[in-house]
C-alpha positions in Angstrom: 2.4 12.1 1.1 5.0 13.4 -1.2 8.3 15.3 -0.9 8.4 16.1 -4.6 8.0 19.8 -3.9 10.8 20.1 -1.3 13.3 21.7 -3.7 10.9 23.3 -6.1 8.4 25.0 -3.8 9.0 28.5 -2.4 9.8 28.5 1.3 6.7 29.9 3.0 6.6 31.7 6.3 5.4 29.8 9.3 2.9 31.0 11.9 4.0 31.2 15.5 2.1 29.0 17.9 -0.7 31.0 19.7 -0.2 31.6 23.4 -2.8 30.4 25.9 -4.5 33.3 27.7 -3.4 33.8 31.3 -7.0 33.4 32.5 -7.6 30.1 30.7 -4.3 28.8 31.9 -5.1 29.7 35.5 -8.5 27.9 35.3 -6.8 24.9 33.7 -4.1 24.7 36.4 -6.7 24.8 39.1 -8.8 21.9 37.7 -7.8 18.5 39.1 -6.6 16.5 36.1 -7.5 13.2 37.7 -11.2 14.3 37.7 -11.1 15.4 34.1 -13.6 13.3 32.1 -11.1 12.9 29.2 -8.9 10.9 31.5 -11.7 8.3 32.1 -10.7 5.3 30.0 -14.1 3.7 30.5 -15.7 6.4 28.4 -15.9 6.0 24.6 -13.1 7.8 22.7 -15.5 10.3 21.1 -16.9 11.3 24.5 -13.4 11.8 25.9 -12.5 13.8 22.8 -15.6 16.1 23.2 -14.7 16.7 26.8 -11.1 17.7 25.8 -12.4 20.1 23.1 -14.6 21.8 25.7 -11.5 22.5 27.7 -9.5 23.9 24.9 -9.2 27.5 23.8 -10.1 28.7 20.3 -6.4 29.3 19.6 -5.5 25.7 20.8 -8.1 24.3 18.5 -6.9 26.2 15.5 -3.4 25.1 16.2 -4.3 21.5 16.0 -6.0 21.5 12.6 -2.9 22.4 10.6 0.5 20.8 10.6 4.1 21.8 9.8 6.3 20.4 7.2 9.7 20.3 9.1 12.0 20.4 6.1 10.5 23.8 5.1 8.9 25.4 8.1 10.3 28.5 9.8 8.9 27.4 13.1 11.2 25.7 15.5 10.3 23.4 18.3 12.7 21.6 20.6 11.3 18.1 19.8 10.9 18.6 16.0 13.1 16.5 13.8 13.2 16.2 10.0 10.2 14.1 9.1 6.9 14.3 7.2 4.9 16.4 9.7 4.7 18.0 13.1 1.6 19.3 14.9 2.2 20.9 18.3 0.1 19.5 21.2 -1.5 21.0 24.2 0.6 19.8 27.2 -1.7 21.2 29.9 -4.4 18.8 28.7 -2.2 15.9 27.8 -2.9 16.4 24.1 0.1 15.0 22.4 2.3 16.6 19.8 1.8 14.7 16.5 5.1 13.6 15.0 4.4 12.1 11.6 6.4 9.7 9.4 5.9 8.1 6.1 5.7 4.4 6.7 4.3 2.3 3.9 7.2 -0.1 4.0 9.0 1.0 7.2 9.9 4.2 9.0 10.9 6.3 6.0 13.9 8.6 5.7 13.9 9.2 2.0 16.9 11.3 1.2 18.5 10.8 4.6 17.0 13.9 6.2 18.0 12.3 9.5 21.6 11.4 9.0 22.5 7.9 10.2 18.9 7.0 11.0 18.1 3.6 9.6 15.0 1.3 9.9 13.8 -2.1 8.9 12.5 -2.3 5.3 9.6 -4.6 4.5 9.2 -5.9 1.0 6.9 -4.1 -1.4 3.3 -4.1 -0.3 2.5 -6.2 -3.3 4.7 -8.9 -1.8 2.7 -8.7 1.4 -0.5 -9.0 -0.6 1.0 -11.9 -2.5 1.3 -13.9 0.7 -2.6 -14.0 0.9 -1.9 -14.1 4.6 -3.4 -11.4 6.9 -1.1 -12.5 9.7 1.9 -11.5 7.5 0.3 -8.1 7.0 -0.4 -7.7 10.8 3.2 -8.7 11.7 4.6 -6.1 9.3 2.4 -3.4 10.6 3.3 -4.2 14.2 7.0 -4.2 13.4 6.8 -0.8 11.7 4.7 0.6 14.5 7.2 -0.6 17.1 10.1 1.1 15.3 8.2 4.3 14.8 7.3 4.5 18.5 10.9 3.8 19.5 11.9 6.6 17.2 9.3 8.9 18.9 6.9 9.1 15.9 3.2 8.6 16.7 1.4 9.1 13.4 2.2 6.8 10.5 1.2 7.7 6.9 0.7 4.0 6.0 -2.3 1.9 4.9 -2.2 2.3 1.1 -5.3 0.6 -0.3 -5.7 2.2 -3.8 -6.6 -0.6 -6.3 -4.3 -1.3 -9.2 -6.2 -0.1 -12.2 -3.2 0.5 -14.4 -0.2 -1.8 -14.5 2.2 1.1 -15.2 1.2 3.1 -12.1 4.5 4.1 -10.5 3.1 3.6 -7.0 1.6 0.1 -7.4 4.3 -1.4 -5.4 3.1 0.5 -2.3 -0.5 -0.8 -2.7 -2.1 -4.2 -2.3 -3.3 -5.2 -5.8 -6.4 -5.1 -7.9 -9.0 -6.9 -5.7 -11.1 -5.0 -3.1 -11.4 -8.0 -0.7 -7.7 -8.9 -0.7 -6.6 -5.3 -0.6 -9.0 -4.3 2.1 -8.3 -7.3 4.4 -4.6 -7.0 4.1 -4.6 -3.2 4.7 -6.9 -3.7 7.7 -4.4 -6.1 9.3 -1.5 -3.9 8.6 -3.3 -0.9 10.2 -4.3 -3.1 13.2 -0.6 -4.1 13.6 0.6 -0.5 13.6 -2.0 0.6 16.1 -1.2 -2.1 18.6 1.8 0.2 19.5 -0.5 3.0 20.7 0.0 5.2 17.6 -2.2 6.4 14.8 -2.2 4.8 11.4 -3.8 6.3 8.3 -5.5 4.6 5.4 -4.8 6.3 2.1 -5.3 7.8 -0.5 -9.0 8.4 -0.4 -9.9 8.0 -3.3 -9.0 7.0 -6.8 -5.3 8.0 -6.6 -4.8 5.4 -9.4 -1.9 7.0 -11.3 1.1 9.3 -10.7 1.0 11.1 -14.0 -0.7 14.5 -13.3 -1.9 13.2 -10.0 -2.3 16.8 -8.6 -4.4 17.9 -11.4 -6.4 15.0 -12.8 -10.1 14.5 -12.4 -11.0 10.8 -11.9 -14.3 10.0 -13.5 -16.3 6.9 -12.8 -19.9 5.8 -12.3 -20.9 6.1 -8.6 -22.1 2.4 -8.4 -18.8 1.2 -9.9 -16.8 3.4 -7.6 -18.7 2.0 -4.6 -18.2 -1.6 -5.7 -14.5 -1.3 -6.3 -12.2 1.3 -4.7 -14.6 2.5 -2.0 -15.3 -1.1 -1.1 -11.6 -1.7 -0.5 -11.5 1.3 1.8 -14.6 0.2 3.6 -13.2 -3.2 4.3 -9.9 -1.7 5.5 -11.6 0.8 7.7 -14.1 -1.7 9.2 -11.3 -4.2 10.0 -8.4 -1.9 10.8 -10.2 1.1 12.5 -7.4 3.5 11.5 -7.2 6.7 13.5 -7.1 8.8 10.3 -8.0 8.7 6.6 -5.7 10.6 4.2 -7.5 12.2 1.3 -5.9 12.1 -2.2 -4.4 14.7 -4.5 -6.7 14.2 -7.4 -10.2 15.3 -8.1 -13.1 12.8 -8.1 -16.1 13.7 -10.1 -15.0 17.4 -10.4 -14.2 18.1 -6.8 -10.7 17.8 -5.2 -10.7 14.7 -3.0 -9.7 16.8 0.1 -12.8 19.0 -0.4 -15.2 16.4 -1.7 -18.3 16.3 0.4 -19.6 13.2 -1.3 -16.5 11.2 -0.2 -15.7 12.8 3.1 -19.1 13.5 4.6 -21.8 11.6 2.7 -20.0 8.3 2.4 -17.2 8.2 5.0 -19.0 9.8 7.9 -22.7 9.6 7.0 -22.9 6.1 5.6 -19.9 4.4 7.1 -20.0 6.1 10.5 -16.3 6.7 10.5 -15.4 8.4 13.8 -11.7 9.4 13.2 -10.2 12.4 11.3 -9.4 13.2 7.7 -6.0 14.6 7.0 -4.9 16.0 3.7 -2.1 14.7 1.6 0.9 17.0 1.6 0.1 19.9 -0.8 -3.4 18.6 -1.4 -5.5 21.4 0.1 -7.1 24.0 -2.3 -9.5 26.0 -0.1 -10.5 27.0 3.4 -14.2 27.1 3.6 -15.1 24.5 1.0 -12.6 22.0 2.5 -13.8 22.6 6.0 -17.4 22.3 5.2 -16.8 19.2 3.0 -15.2 17.3 5.9 -11.4 17.9 5.9 -10.3 18.0 9.5 -6.5 18.7 9.3 -4.3 20.4 6.7 -1.0 18.5 6.5 2.4 19.8 5.6 1.0 23.3 5.3 4.1 24.8 3.7 3.4 22.7 0.6 0.0 24.4 0.0 -0.3 27.7 -1.8 -1.3 29.3 1.5 -2.0 28.0 5.0 -5.7 27.5 4.7 -6.6 26.2 8.1 -4.9 28.9 10.2 -5.7 32.6 9.9 -8.1 32.1 6.9 -10.1 29.5 8.9 -10.2 31.8 12.0 -11.5 34.7 9.8 -14.1 32.4 8.2 -15.4 31.4 11.6 -15.4 34.9 12.9 -17.5 36.0 9.9 -19.8 33.1 10.2 -18.9 31.5 6.9 -17.7 28.4 8.7 -19.6 27.5 11.9 -17.6 27.5 15.1 -19.2 24.1 15.8 -17.4 22.8 12.7 -14.0 23.7 14.2 -15.0 21.8 17.4 -16.0 18.8 15.2 -12.7 18.9 13.4 -10.7 18.8 16.6 -13.0 16.2 18.2 -12.4 13.9 15.3 -8.6 14.3 15.5 -8.7 13.6 19.2 -11.0 10.7 18.7 -8.4 9.1 16.4 -5.6 9.9 18.9 -7.5 8.4 21.9 -9.0 5.4 20.1 -5.5 4.4 18.8 -4.1 4.4 22.3 -1.8 7.4 21.8 -3.4 9.6 24.3 -3.1 7.1 27.2 0.3 5.7 26.0 2.3 8.8 25.0 5.3 8.0 22.8 8.7 8.3 24.6 10.4 11.7 24.6 13.7 10.1 23.5 14.6 7.3 21.1 14.5 3.8 22.5 16.5 0.6 21.6 15.2 -1.5 18.6 15.8 -5.2 18.0 16.7 -4.9 14.4 17.6 -8.5 14.1 14.1 -9.7 15.1 12.5 -7.1 12.9 14.6 -8.2 9.9 13.2 -11.7 10.5 9.7 -10.2 10.1 10.7 -8.6 6.8 12.3 -11.8 5.6 9.2 -13.9 6.4 7.1 -11.5 4.4 9.4 -11.6 1.4 9.5 -15.4 1.4 5.7 -15.7 1.7 5.2 -13.2 -1.1 7.7 -14.4 -3.7 5.7 -16.0 -6.6 6.8 -18.9 -8.8 5.4 -18.0 -12.2 7.0 -20.8 -14.3 8.9 -24.0 -13.5 9.5 -26.1 -16.6 10.7 -29.6 -15.9 10.9 -28.7 -12.2 14.1 -26.6 -12.8 13.4 -25.2 -9.3 14.2 -25.6 -6.6 17.9 -25.8 -7.4 19.8 -28.8 -6.2 22.4 -27.9 -3.7 24.7 -30.3 -5.5 25.1 -27.9 -8.4 28.8 -27.1 -9.0 28.7 -24.0 -11.2 26.2 -21.2 -10.7 26.3 -17.8 -12.4 24.2 -14.8 -11.3 23.7 -12.2 -14.1 22.6 -8.6 -13.8 20.5 -6.6 -11.4 23.4 -5.7 -9.1 22.8 -9.1 -7.5 26.4 -9.0 -6.2 25.6 -6.2 -3.7 21.9 -6.0 -3.0 18.2 -5.9 -4.0 16.2 -3.0 -5.5 13.7 -0.9 -3.7 10.9 1.4 -4.9 11.3 5.1 -4.7 9.4 8.0 -3.2 7.9 8.7 0.2 8.0 5.0 1.2 11.7 4.8 0.8 13.4 3.3 3.9 17.0 3.9 4.7 17.5 0.3 5.7 19.8 -1.2 8.3 23.1 -2.1 6.6 23.2 0.9 4.4 22.6 1.4 0.6 25.3 -0.2 -1.5 23.9 1.6 -4.5 22.1 5.0 -4.5 21.7 6.9 -7.8 20.3 10.5 -7.7 17.8 11.4 -10.4 18.7 14.2 -12.7 15.2 14.9 -14.1 11.6 14.0 -13.6 8.9 14.8 -11.0 10.6 12.6 -8.4 14.0 14.0 -8.7 13.8 16.2 -5.5 12.9 13.4 -3.1 13.7 10.0 -4.7 16.9 8.1 -5.5 17.3 4.7 -7.1 18.2 2.8 -4.0 19.3 -0.8 -3.2 19.1 -2.6 0.1 22.3 -4.3 1.3 21.1 -7.8 1.0 23.2 -9.6 -1.7 21.7 -12.5 -3.5 25.2 -13.6 -4.5 26.3 -13.7 -0.8 23.1 -15.5 0.2 23.4 -18.1 -2.6 27.0 -18.8 -1.7 25.9 -19.4 1.9 23.1 -21.8 0.9 25.3 -23.6 -1.6 28.8 -23.5 0.0 30.2 -26.3 -2.3 29.4 -24.6 -5.5 31.4 -22.1 -7.6 29.0 -19.1 -7.6 30.0 -16.2 -9.8 28.5 -12.9 -10.8 28.4 -11.2 -14.2 27.0 -7.7 -14.5 25.0 -8.4 -17.7 25.9 -5.3 -19.5 27.2 -7.4 -22.4 24.7 -10.1 -23.5 27.4 -12.0 -25.4 29.6 -12.3 -22.3 26.6 -13.1 -20.1 25.6 -15.9 -22.5 29.1 -17.3 -22.5 29.1 -17.4 -18.7 25.6 -19.0 -18.7 26.7 -21.7 -21.2 29.6 -22.8 -18.9 27.3 -23.0 -15.8 25.0 -25.7 -14.4 22.6 -23.0 -13.4 22.1 -19.5 -14.8 20.0 -16.9 -12.9 19.2 -13.5 -14.5 18.2 -10.8 -12.0 16.0 -8.4 -14.0 14.9 -5.1 -12.5 12.5 -2.2 -13.2 12.7 0.7 -10.8 9.4 2.5 -10.1 8.6 5.5 -7.9 6.0 7.8 -6.5 5.4 10.9 -8.7 6.3 9.1 -12.0 4.6 6.4 -13.9 6.5 3.7 -15.7 7.2 4.9 -19.3 6.8 1.3 -20.5 6.0 -2.2 -19.2 9.1 -3.5 -20.9 12.2 -4.1 -18.9 14.6 -1.2 -19.3 18.2 -1.1 -20.4 18.1 -4.0 -22.9 17.3 -6.6 -20.3 14.9 -8.5 -22.6 17.8 -9.1 -25.1 20.0 -10.2 -22.2 17.5 -12.7 -21.0 16.9 -14.0 -24.5 20.7 -14.5 -25.0 21.1 -16.3 -21.6 18.0 -18.5 -22.3 19.5 -19.6 -25.6 22.8 -20.4 -24.0 21.4 -22.4 -21.1 18.1 -24.3 -21.0 18.1 -24.3 -17.2 18.1 -20.5 -17.0 15.8 -18.8 -14.4 14.7 -15.1 -14.3 14.2 -13.4 -11.0 12.1 -10.3 -11.4 12.7 -7.4 -9.0 9.9 -5.1 -10.2 7.1 -2.9 -8.8 4.5 -4.7 -10.8 3.9 -6.5 -14.0 6.3 -6.4 -16.9 6.1 -7.7 -20.5 7.9 -11.0 -21.1 8.7 -11.6 -24.8 11.0 -14.4 -23.7 8.5 -16.2 -21.6 8.4 -19.3 -23.8 12.2 -19.6 -23.9 13.1 -19.4 -20.2 12.8 -22.4 -17.8 11.8 -20.7 -14.6 10.4 -17.3 -13.7 10.3 -16.0 -10.1 8.5 -12.7 -9.2 10.4 -11.3 -6.2 8.9 -7.8 -6.2 11.1 -5.3 -4.2 12.0 -7.9 -1.6 13.1 -5.6 1.3 15.6 -5.7 4.1 16.6 -9.4 3.6 15.5 -9.8 0.1 18.7 -11.6 -1.0 18.3 -14.2 1.7 14.6 -14.7 0.9 15.3 -15.1 -2.8 18.0 -17.7 -2.1 15.9 -19.7 0.3 13.0 -19.9 -2.3 15.3 -20.7 -5.2 16.9 -23.6 -3.3 13.7 -24.9 -1.7 14.5 -24.0 2.0 10.9 -22.7 1.9 8.1 -23.4 -0.5 7.4 -21.0 -3.4 4.1 -19.9 -1.9 3.1 -16.4 -3.1 0.1 -15.8 -5.3 -0.3 -12.9 -7.6 -2.4 -10.0 -6.2 -2.7 -8.5 -9.7 -2.8 -9.8 -13.2 0.2 -9.8 -15.6 -0.9 -8.9 -19.2 0.3 -10.6 -22.3 0.4 -7.3 -24.1 -0.5 -3.6 -23.3 -3.4 -3.8 -25.8 -5.2 -5.9 -23.2 -5.3 -3.1 -20.6 -8.0 -0.5 -20.2 -5.4 2.2 -20.8 -2.2 0.9 -22.5 -0.4 4.1 -21.2 -1.3 7.1 -19.1 -3.9 9.5 -20.6 -2.3 12.9 -21.0 -3.9 16.3 -20.6 -4.8 18.2 -23.7 -1.8 19.9 -25.2 0.8 17.7 -23.4 2.9 15.2 -25.2 4.9 13.5 -22.5 4.7 12.0 -19.0 7.1 14.6 -17.7 5.0 17.5 -19.0 1.9 16.1 -17.1 3.9 15.3 -14.0 5.4 18.8 -13.7 2.2 20.8 -14.5 0.4 21.3 -11.2 -1.3 24.5 -11.9 1.0 26.3 -9.6 1.0 30.0 -8.9 -2.1 31.9 -10.0 -2.6 29.8 -13.1 -5.5 27.3 -13.0 -4.5 23.7 -13.6 -5.5 22.4 -17.1 -8.5 20.2 -17.5 -7.4 16.6 -17.0 -10.2 14.1 -17.1 -9.4 10.4 -16.7 -12.3 8.1 -17.4 -12.2 4.7 -15.7 -14.2 2.9 -18.3 -13.7 -0.5 -16.7 -15.8 0.7 -13.8 -15.9 -1.9 -11.0 -14.4 -4.6 -13.4 -10.8 -4.0 -12.2 -8.0 -6.4 -13.1 -9.0 -10.0 -13.5 -12.7 -8.9 -13.8 -11.7 -6.8 -16.8 -10.2 -9.8 -18.5 -13.2 -12.0 -17.7 -15.6 -9.4 -19.0 -13.7 -9.2 -22.3 -13.2 -13.0 -22.6 -9.4 -12.6 -22.6 -6.7 -14.4 -20.6 -3.8 -12.6 -18.9 -0.3 -14.0 -19.2 -0.5 -14.8 -15.5 -3.8 -14.2 -13.8 -4.7 -12.9 -10.4 -4.3 -15.5 -7.6 -1.8 -17.5 -9.7 1.3 -19.1 -8.3 3.1 -22.4 -8.4 4.4 -24.6 -5.5 7.2 -27.1 -5.1 4.7 -29.7 -4.1 1.3 -30.9 -5.4 -2.1 -30.7 -3.8 -5.4 -32.6 -4.1 -8.7 -30.9 -3.5 -11.4 -33.5 -2.5 -14.8 -33.8 -0.8 -15.8 -30.4 -2.0 -19.1 -29.1 -0.7 -20.9 -25.9 -1.7 -23.6 -24.3 0.4 -26.1 -21.5 -0.3 -28.8 -20.0 1.9 -27.9 -17.2 4.4 -24.3 -18.3 4.7 -23.0 -19.3 1.2 -19.6 -20.8 0.9 -17.5 -23.9 0.2 -15.7 -26.5 2.1 -12.8 -28.6 0.8 -10.3 -31.2 2.0 -6.8 -30.2 0.9 -4.0 -32.8 0.8 -0.4 -32.3 0.2 0.4 -35.2 -2.1 4.0 -34.4 -2.6 7.2 -35.1 -0.7 7.8 -31.5 0.4 6.1 -29.2 2.9 4.1 -26.6 1.0 1.5 -23.9 1.0 -1.9 -24.0 -0.7 -4.1 -21.0 -1.2 -7.7 -22.2 -2.1 -9.8 -19.3 -3.4 -13.5 -18.9 -3.6 -15.0 -16.9 -6.5 -18.7 -15.9 -6.8 -20.8 -14.8 -9.8 -24.1 -13.3 -9.0 -27.5 -13.4 -10.8 -26.7 -10.0 -12.4 -24.2 -11.7 -14.7 -21.3 -9.4 -13.9 -17.8 -11.0 -13.9 -16.7 -13.2 -11.0 -15.4 -11.7 -7.7 -13.0 -13.1 -5.1 -15.3 -13.8 -2.2 -13.0 -15.7 0.2 -9.5 -17.2 0.5 -7.2 -19.0 2.9 -3.5 -19.7 3.1 -2.6 -23.1 4.7 0.7 -24.8 5.3 0.7 -28.6 4.9 3.4 -31.2 5.7 3.8 -34.1 3.1 0.8 -36.3 3.2 -1.2 -34.0 5.5 -4.8 -33.2 4.9 -6.7 -30.2 6.2 -10.4 -29.3 5.8 -10.8 -25.7 4.8 -14.0 -23.7 5.1 -14.4 -20.7 2.8 -17.3 -18.4 3.6 -18.4 -16.0 0.9 -18.0 -12.5 2.3 -21.5 -10.8 2.1 -19.8 -7.5 1.3 -18.6 -9.1 -1.9 -21.9 -10.7 -2.8 -23.8 -7.5 -2.2 -24.6 -4.8 -4.8 -25.2 -1.1 -4.2 -28.3 0.6 -5.4 -28.9 4.3 -5.2 -31.4 5.2 -2.5 -31.4 1.7 -1.1 -27.8 0.9 -0.1 -26.1 -2.5 0.0 -28.0 -5.7 -0.3 -27.4 -9.3 -1.4 -30.0 -10.0 -4.0 -31.7 -13.4 -3.5 -31.2 -15.8 -6.4 -29.0 -18.3 -8.1 -25.2 -17.7 -7.6 -22.3 -19.6 -9.1 -19.6 -20.4 -6.5 -16.2 -21.7 -7.8 -13.4 -23.2 -5.8 -10.2 -22.3 -7.7 -6.5 -21.9 -7.5 -6.6 -18.6 -9.3 -9.1 -16.4 -11.1 -9.1 -18.6 -14.2 -8.4 -22.2 -12.9 -11.4 -23.8 -11.2 -11.2 -27.0 -9.2 -15.0 -27.3 -8.9 -18.1 -25.1 -9.2 -21.7 -25.2 -8.3 -24.9 -23.1 -8.6 -26.5 -22.4 -5.2 -29.5 -20.5 -4.0 -28.5 -17.5 -1.9 -30.8 -15.8 0.5 -31.3 -12.0 0.2 -29.9 -9.8 3.0 -29.5 -6.1 3.6 -25.7 -5.5 4.2 -25.8 -1.8 4.8 -28.9 0.4 4.2 -28.5 3.8 2.7 
């Protein structure tokens, strides 16, 4: 969701909760609750939900299909605190009040609505994806869910799975990269982790919320087959594996219809084909109608004060009374909400009424492990890394590395434990009302001094490249911390590092051949200095203990083990869209971001054509015969691995098997990857992967099965099927570096009929 309209939107009047009729209340009080079928945990969640709906009044049903936005609502409830959303429950039936929080990277508290309330901040979702480890994603989700429950929240607006189609998308850091299998699997595990706490997780934003420029007005256009084989496939994998209680629809249009009133997405695909039983909630300010949205499949209007009117209260009641929306549709809406509530465990395990203690130290360990597993070593000339702990003079340059590490902005912003040593309000732009440039209090300088106690470790702010070069020249080791802040609601104006940092890095590299760059960015950046620098480390936004994680990787306390979940381009000309497409008549990103068609004016036409179709990221490069600067799946290690005795199999269960040996003297992590190219000749696809930790000299046999959902193709009128024929399977260390490959005959199989 977004808080970008908090300061700009007009304060709309709330609607007082409807009172239960005396007659209905009397009947409910007389009914023994123990005998109520909705209490029977042996029944399927949907059956229990239907029983609850039969016991509810019309007013209670209507109250549960639209939610308040606490910072703006005029309604007041004793248990409502500043947060993303609040939906009053039905206490007489045990139906819980829904208390919603943003939670992509932790329990969010963007501009400190709740004074003094802090939480554990995970690293950027791209770091979690870079671990290529579903267990890391599960642990992060479980940690966030535990903190949310302890803070009395029970619905988390997490589970971002939108594919990275454009490197400059301001929200890429919240998502999981460019590949549907990796993104879907990691999102599924994060969602599962959240919901082990008996609370609801969403998966979002359904679908094609691929840029922030003009996100509330753009119309995403793509061929249906391509959409199904890319973004929708990622959502399908996440939903199948994670079973989220809710799906959040997106701001944008898809094929001419708003995502939150798009019958193709919400009913034909999500419910009809996928059989999804939970509920669809809107994004905050993402509803545009009553009748069309209800009929299309939207179940709950979120943050009602951010919409032009409250569509799912009186207007919905009037539409039902007039027969324009069937009463049965309202029952279905509430049934789906309650199915998500029951299936997630929330109904049977209500969240506590008051805040509970949290083991923040243990949770910070979870965040640190995720950061360490996701840091990617991009370059390591002459094994400059890991640094020897015998170094005498070390200089850290730039990036505010003396006090903390950068975090991304927007609704995912966590007020982390330890406070914010730097917090810079925005003076302009679409994110100004709800985002600040914020650092977590995890100082790389302090962490490096702790890990190298005998060295003279100094910090130079990097504002003066000449002074920075002089400091680097006098040091054994020079580390430049380069940053690029990105945020929800705004796309990056450029893929170049801002504020003259390219010139700073060039000056330092010239002064000291052992210089290393640590990148704290929300995605790829251009590297004009790539050939001049000895080492490059991609640290993303590293979270609660990012300074400690960076230090441990730089000094080899842990292996550099991350692998890129998205491609880094050599130049913007390689990208499908070198910069955001702007609506007709607009000349800047800020114009597009601020024009939402507010008031009575219709939004401008804003088509965005995704010409790459299903060939997102590394598949786009492969289709065009180009090489990225650093490809998907790429990442170096501090040790060496041998891949031997490789066997490929076809038939009904295609895949590969390999014996992986750590031939080095350090413990390390290997990530063998399986890519498949089908008989249709389309570019290769990641079909399987595995992260394994090996001690020096250790050998492990790894089996990689090709996921049939990746081998399958969708055909209109027929559905999903693996076409029988000759497939090329490749065992690789990234999308461009094969260890071995073989053609195998694969049996045909129907994966999902239409």
